[in-house]
C-alpha positions as CSV (number, residue, x, y, z in Angstrom):
1,X,-8.2,-7.1,51.4
2,X,-4.7,-7.5,50.0
3,X,-5.2,-11.2,49.8
4,X,-8.4,-10.8,47.8
5,X,-6.7,-8.3,45.5
6,X,-3.9,-11.1,45.1
7,X,-6.2,-13.8,44.4
8,X,-8.2,-11.9,41.9
9,X,-5.0,-10.8,40.1
10,X,-4.2,-14.5,39.9
11,X,-7.6,-15.5,38.7
12,X,-7.7,-12.7,35.9
13,X,-4.1,-12.6,35.2
14,X,-4.4,-13.7,31.8
15,X,-5.9,-10.4,30.8
16,X,-2.9,-8.5,32.0
17,X,-0.4,-11.2,30.3
18,X,-2.2,-10.8,27.0
19,X,-2.4,-6.9,27.3
20,X,1.5,-7.0,28.0
21,X,2.0,-9.2,24.9
22,X,0.0,-7.0,22.6
23,X,1.9,-4.0,23.8
24,X,5.3,-5.7,23.4
25,X,4.4,-6.8,19.9
26,X,3.4,-3.3,19.0
27,X,6.6,-2.0,20.1
28,X,8.5,-4.5,18.0
29,X,6.5,-3.8,15.1
30,X,7.1,-0.1,15.2
31,X,10.6,-0.3,16.0
32,X,11.9,-3.1,13.6
33,X,8.9,-3.9,11.1
34,X,7.6,-0.3,10.1
35,X,9.0,1.1,7.0
36,X,9.9,4.3,8.9
37,X,11.6,2.7,11.9
38,X,15.0,3.7,10.8
39,X,16.6,6.0,8.2
40,X,18.1,2.8,6.4
41,X,14.4,1.2,6.1
42,X,13.1,4.6,4.7
43,X,16.1,4.5,2.0
44,X,15.3,1.0,1.2
45,X,11.5,1.8,0.8
46,X,12.2,4.7,-1.4
47,X,14.4,3.0,-3.5
48,X,12.3,0.0,-4.0
49,X,9.5,2.2,-5.0
50,X,11.7,4.0,-7.6
51,X,13.0,0.8,-9.0
52,X,9.4,-0.6,-9.3
53,X,8.4,2.4,-11.4
54,X,11.5,2.1,-13.5
55,X,10.9,-1.6,-14.2
56,X,7.3,-0.8,-15.3
57,X,8.6,1.7,-17.6
58,X,11.1,-0.8,-19.0
59,X,8.2,-3.2,-19.7
60,X,6.2,-0.5,-21.4
61,X,9.0,0.5,-23.7
62,X,9.4,-3.3,-24.8
63,X,5.7,-4.1,-25.2
64,X,5.2,-3.5,-28.9
65,X,1.7,-4.5,-28.9
66,X,0.9,-1.8,-26.0
67,X,2.9,0.8,-27.7
68,X,0.8,0.1,-30.8
69,X,-2.5,0.5,-28.8
70,X,-1.1,3.9,-27.4
71,X,-0.9,5.4,-31.0
72,X,-4.7,4.7,-31.7
73,X,-7.6,6.7,-30.4
74,X,-9.4,3.4,-29.0
75,X,-9.6,3.1,-25.3
76,X,-8.4,-0.5,-24.6
77,X,-8.1,-2.4,-21.3
78,X,-4.4,-2.2,-21.3
79,X,-4.5,1.8,-21.8
80,X,-7.2,2.0,-18.9
81,X,-4.8,0.3,-16.5
82,X,-2.0,2.9,-17.3
83,X,-4.2,5.7,-16.1
84,X,-4.4,4.1,-12.5
85,X,-0.6,3.7,-12.4
86,X,1.7,6.0,-10.4
87,X,4.1,6.3,-13.2
88,X,3.6,9.2,-15.5
89,X,3.8,8.1,-19.1
90,X,4.2,10.6,-22.1
91,X,4.5,9.2,-25.7
92,X,5.8,11.1,-28.8
93,X,6.0,10.6,-32.4
94,X,9.1,12.0,-33.8
95,X,10.6,12.7,-37.1
96,X,14.3,12.1,-37.3
97,X,14.5,13.6,-33.7
98,X,13.3,17.2,-34.9
99,X,9.5,17.3,-34.6
100,X,7.7,16.0,-31.6
101,X,4.1,15.2,-31.4
102,X,2.5,14.0,-28.4
103,X,0.0,11.1,-29.1
104,X,-0.6,9.8,-25.5
105,X,-0.2,10.8,-21.8
106,X,-1.8,9.0,-18.8
107,X,-1.5,11.7,-16.1
108,X,-2.3,15.2,-15.9
109,X,-0.7,15.8,-12.6
110,X,2.7,15.7,-14.2
111,X,4.4,17.6,-17.1
112,X,7.2,17.4,-19.5
113,X,9.3,20.4,-20.4
114,X,10.5,21.1,-23.8
115,X,14.2,20.8,-23.1
116,X,13.6,17.1,-21.9
117,X,12.7,16.0,-25.4
118,X,16.3,16.7,-26.4
119,X,17.8,14.8,-23.6
120,X,19.6,11.6,-24.6
121,X,18.3,8.2,-23.3
122,X,18.8,8.0,-19.4
123,X,17.4,8.8,-16.1
124,X,17.5,12.5,-14.7
125,X,16.3,14.0,-11.4
126,X,13.8,16.9,-11.9
127,X,12.5,19.4,-9.6
128,X,9.4,20.9,-11.0
129,X,6.6,23.3,-9.8
130,X,4.7,20.5,-8.0
131,X,7.5,18.5,-6.7
132,X,10.5,16.3,-7.4
133,X,10.4,13.5,-10.0
134,X,12.7,11.0,-11.9
135,X,12.3,11.6,-15.6
136,X,13.2,8.4,-17.8
137,X,14.0,9.1,-21.4
138,X,13.9,6.3,-24.0
139,X,13.7,6.2,-27.7
140,X,12.0,3.2,-29.4
141,X,11.6,2.2,-32.9
142,X,8.2,0.8,-33.8
143,X,8.1,-0.6,-37.1
144,X,8.7,2.6,-39.4
145,X,7.6,4.9,-36.6
146,X,10.3,6.6,-34.3
147,X,8.8,7.1,-30.7
148,X,10.2,9.0,-27.7
149,X,8.9,7.7,-24.6
150,X,9.2,9.7,-21.3
151,X,8.5,8.3,-18.0
152,X,7.9,10.5,-14.9
153,X,8.5,8.6,-11.6
154,X,7.0,10.8,-8.8
155,X,9.4,11.0,-5.8
156,X,7.9,13.8,-3.6
157,X,4.8,16.1,-4.3
158,X,5.3,19.8,-3.2
159,X,2.6,22.4,-3.6
160,X,2.9,26.3,-2.9
161,X,-0.5,26.2,-1.5
162,X,-2.0,23.3,0.2
163,X,-5.4,22.0,0.7
164,X,-7.3,18.6,1.2
165,X,-6.4,17.2,-2.1
166,X,-2.8,18.8,-2.6
167,X,-0.6,18.1,0.2
168,X,3.2,17.9,0.3
169,X,4.1,14.0,0.8
170,X,6.6,11.5,-0.6
171,X,4.7,9.6,-3.2
172,X,3.3,6.3,-1.7
173,X,4.4,7.2,2.0
174,X,1.7,9.7,3.2
175,X,3.4,10.7,6.5
176,X,7.0,10.4,5.7
177,X,7.2,14.1,4.9
178,X,6.5,14.8,8.6
179,X,9.7,13.2,9.5
180,X,12.1,13.5,6.4
181,X,13.0,16.3,3.9
182,X,15.0,16.3,0.7
183,X,18.4,17.7,1.4
184,X,21.8,18.6,-0.2
185,X,23.7,18.5,3.2
186,X,26.8,16.3,3.0
187,X,25.8,14.1,5.8
188,X,22.3,13.3,4.3
189,X,21.2,9.9,3.1
190,X,21.5,9.3,-0.6
191,X,18.8,7.7,-2.7
192,X,19.7,5.6,-5.5
193,X,17.8,4.3,-8.6
194,X,17.8,0.9,-9.9
195,X,21.2,1.4,-11.8
196,X,23.0,2.6,-8.7
197,X,22.9,6.5,-9.9
198,X,22.3,9.1,-6.9
199,X,19.0,11.0,-7.5
200,X,18.6,13.1,-4.1
201,X,19.2,13.0,-0.5
202,X,17.1,12.9,2.5
203,X,17.7,13.8,6.2
204,X,15.6,13.8,9.2
205,X,13.8,17.0,10.0
206,X,15.2,18.8,13.0
207,X,13.2,17.9,16.1
208,X,11.1,15.4,14.2
209,X,13.2,12.2,14.7
210,X,10.3,10.3,15.9
211,X,8.8,7.1,14.7
212,X,5.1,7.8,13.6
213,X,2.4,5.5,14.9
214,X,0.9,3.2,12.3
215,X,-2.6,1.6,12.1
216,X,-1.3,-1.7,13.3
217,X,0.3,0.0,16.3
218,X,-2.5,2.0,17.2
219,X,-4.8,-1.0,17.2
220,X,-2.5,-3.3,19.2
221,X,-1.9,-0.8,22.0
222,X,-5.5,0.3,21.9
223,X,-6.5,-3.4,22.5
224,X,-3.8,-3.7,25.2
225,X,-5.4,-0.8,27.2
226,X,-8.9,-2.2,26.9
227,X,-7.6,-5.6,28.2
228,X,-5.8,-3.6,31.2
229,X,-9.0,-1.9,32.0
230,X,-11.1,-5.3,31.8
231,X,-8.4,-6.5,34.3
232,X,-9.0,-3.6,36.7
233,X,-12.7,-4.0,36.4
234,X,-12.6,-7.7,37.1
235,X,-10.6,-7.1,40.3
236,X,-12.9,-4.3,41.6
237,X,-15.9,-6.7,40.8
238,X,-14.2,-9.4,43.2
239,X,-13.5,-6.9,45.8
240,X,-17.2,-5.8,45.7
241,X,-18.3,-9.3,46.0
242,X,-16.0,-10.1,49.1
243,X,-15.4,-6.9,50.8
244,X,-18.5,-4.7,49.9
245,X,-19.2,-2.0,47.3
246,X,-17.4,0.9,48.6
247,X,-14.0,-1.0,48.8
248,X,-14.3,-2.1,45.3
249,X,-15.5,1.3,44.0
250,X,-12.7,3.1,45.9
251,X,-10.1,0.6,44.5
252,X,-11.3,1.2,41.0
253,X,-11.4,5.2,41.4
254,X,-8.0,5.4,42.9
255,X,-6.4,3.0,40.2
256,X,-8.1,5.0,37.3
257,X,-7.0,8.2,38.6
258,X,-3.4,7.2,39.1
259,X,-3.3,5.7,35.5
260,X,-4.8,8.9,34.1
261,X,-2.2,11.1,35.9
262,X,0.5,8.7,34.9
263,X,-0.6,9.2,31.1
264,X,-0.1,12.9,31.7
265,X,3.3,12.7,32.7
266,X,4.8,10.1,30.6
267,X,4.3,8.7,27.1
268,X,2.2,5.7,28.1
269,X,0.4,4.0,26.5
270,X,1.2,6.3,23.5
271,X,3.2,9.4,22.7
272,X,0.0,11.5,22.5
273,X,1.9,14.2,20.4
274,X,2.2,11.8,17.4
275,X,-1.6,11.2,17.3
276,X,-3.7,14.0,15.3
277,X,-6.6,13.4,17.9
278,X,-4.4,14.8,20.6
279,X,-3.2,17.8,18.6
280,X,-3.9,20.8,21.1
281,X,-4.3,23.2,18.2
282,X,-7.8,21.5,17.5
283,X,-9.3,21.7,21.0
284,X,-7.5,22.7,24.2
285,X,-9.5,24.0,27.5
286,X,-7.2,23.5,30.4
287,X,-4.6,21.0,31.7
288,X,-6.9,18.2,32.0
289,X,-8.5,18.7,28.5
290,X,-5.4,19.5,26.7
291,X,-6.8,18.1,23.3
292,X,-9.8,16.7,21.9
293,X,-8.4,13.2,22.6
294,X,-7.9,14.0,26.2
295,X,-11.7,15.1,26.4
296,X,-12.7,11.7,24.8
297,X,-10.5,9.7,27.2
298,X,-11.6,11.6,30.4
299,X,-15.2,11.2,29.2
300,X,-14.9,7.5,28.7
301,X,-13.2,6.9,32.0
302,X,-16.0,9.0,33.7
303,X,-18.7,7.1,32.0
304,X,-17.0,3.8,33.1
305,X,-16.9,4.8,36.9
306,X,-20.5,6.3,36.8
307,X,-21.7,2.9,35.0
308,X,-19.8,0.9,37.7
309,X,-21.4,2.8,40.6
310,X,-24.9,2.4,38.8
311,X,-24.6,-1.3,38.2
312,X,-23.9,-1.9,42.1
């Protein structure tokens, strides 16, 4: 029987090799390509997003045609485009820097405090009731009209009460807040704006220094496991053909049970604690069904074994 297993393994070895390559690629991706694979990459991504919004603010402030449109009540294509941007833009008419009349804003999820209107041109870090922002201030002369432009660059949304729509998160990075927090500790990582000014610091949350799985990693590892199961199934089919049904079925049964026990003991093929489907707080009944994900996996494996038995 050992010879038959060896021959079958050689015959279907391409499945195992492909599965190993997919798993290796997923490991490389999550550890080297994913934006949250290291603190330095997180720092780089946050700074890139901030710099991108700062550049957009500067482009708007230098576009006299767009500014002229913002002063009118007519809805134009350019004004509609601003509504969909993450940058909060507020435009004020000002008279000798004394009276400020807001004539345009594109986002009601942000607000400007009265004292911001008195600030000199520059960039400021603000902690507001709904999160942290970079406040950009710039005065522009448009013909005879003096304008004050304020841009609010969202950094991190933070809500006292959270629900489906209002959730604490770094802007543009949905799951990053599960790993990192804004901090004032000396050893925290500084986040700079485009001009090199430090805005805030971040650090790993204690006990949460893991790399969360992204969609690509989940897909690659799931495909790898499916191919591994195909490999196991193909060997069992060959054993049934050469050695009889019970030899093939028992081989498959023992292999599946050992594989499942292994997945309970070590983080293979996933660290299941990082996947919401395997959260024990959603569903947990016993050691074998510790989460809804475990129930799903066990059901699929049982269905596989029953189907193999039925087909033969």
